[in-house]
C-alpha positions as CSV (number, residue, x, y, z in Angstrom):
1,M,-63.6,-67.8,-81.2
2,I,-66.8,-65.5,-81.7
3,E,-66.3,-64.1,-78.3
4,V,-62.7,-63.1,-78.9
5,I,-63.7,-61.4,-81.9
6,A,-66.5,-59.5,-80.2
7,Q,-64.1,-58.5,-77.5
8,A,-61.7,-57.2,-80.0
9,T,-64.3,-55.3,-81.6
10,D,-65.6,-53.7,-78.4
11,Q,-62.0,-52.6,-77.5
12,A,-61.4,-51.3,-81.0
13,T,-64.6,-49.0,-80.7
14,Q,-63.7,-47.8,-77.3
15,A,-60.3,-46.8,-78.5
16,A,-61.5,-45.0,-81.3
17,A,-64.1,-43.2,-79.3
18,Q,-61.2,-41.7,-77.0
19,P,-60.4,-38.2,-78.3
20,G,-56.7,-37.6,-79.3
21,G,-56.0,-41.2,-79.5
22,I,-53.6,-41.2,-82.6
23,T,-53.3,-37.7,-83.7
24,G,-49.5,-37.3,-83.4
25,S,-48.9,-40.8,-84.7
26,I,-50.2,-40.0,-88.2
27,Q,-48.2,-37.0,-88.7
28,G,-45.1,-39.0,-87.7
29,G,-45.9,-41.9,-89.9
30,L,-46.7,-39.8,-92.9
31,G,-43.2,-38.0,-92.5
32,C,-41.4,-41.2,-92.2
33,L,-43.1,-42.7,-95.1
34,G,-42.1,-39.8,-97.1
35,A,-38.5,-40.0,-96.0
36,A,-38.5,-43.7,-96.8
37,I,-39.7,-42.9,-100.4
38,G,-37.1,-40.1,-100.7
39,V,-34.3,-42.2,-99.7
40,G,-35.5,-45.2,-102.2
41,I,-35.6,-42.6,-105.0
42,V,-32.2,-41.3,-104.2
43,G,-30.7,-44.6,-104.0
44,M,-32.4,-45.7,-107.2
45,K,-31.2,-42.7,-109.2
46,G,-27.7,-43.0,-107.6
47,A,-27.4,-46.6,-108.9
48,E,-28.6,-45.7,-112.2
49,A,-26.1,-42.9,-112.5
50,V,-23.3,-45.2,-111.7
51,G,-24.4,-47.5,-114.2
52,R,-24.4,-44.9,-116.8
53,N,-21.1,-43.4,-115.8
54,P,-18.9,-45.7,-113.7
55,D,-16.0,-43.2,-113.5
56,A,-18.1,-40.6,-111.6
57,S,-19.0,-43.0,-108.9
58,G,-17.1,-41.1,-106.3
59,A,-18.9,-38.0,-106.9
60,I,-22.3,-39.6,-107.2
61,L,-21.7,-41.4,-103.9
62,V,-21.2,-38.1,-102.0
63,Q,-24.2,-36.4,-103.7
64,S,-26.4,-39.5,-102.9
65,I,-25.3,-39.5,-99.2
66,I,-26.1,-35.8,-98.9
67,G,-29.4,-36.3,-100.6
68,M,-30.4,-39.2,-98.3
69,A,-29.4,-37.3,-95.1
70,L,-31.7,-34.3,-96.4
71,A,-34.6,-36.8,-96.9
72,E,-34.0,-38.4,-93.7
73,A,-34.1,-35.0,-92.0
74,V,-37.8,-35.0,-93.0
75,A,-38.5,-37.8,-90.8
76,F,-36.8,-36.3,-87.7
77,Y,-38.9,-33.0,-88.3
78,S,-42.1,-35.0,-88.6
79,L,-41.4,-36.8,-85.4
80,F,-39.9,-34.3,-83.1
81,L,-41.9,-30.9,-84.3
């Protein structure tokens, strides 16, 4: 068991020593995290708005879908640019 842990530690230090190992992944991960938080907030506020005014659910649904699409665009920008 100790040998396995030592081997994993050696591999981790070798991977960390290589230049440019995870530079692009951090950008994509943070962009996707921001998009996920944005979609969650839009969904939360949309459900709250429908709860307050059920008659306006159609208009709220359309605006929520547009807001979620704009938030998801951030993820695509971070992944592909």
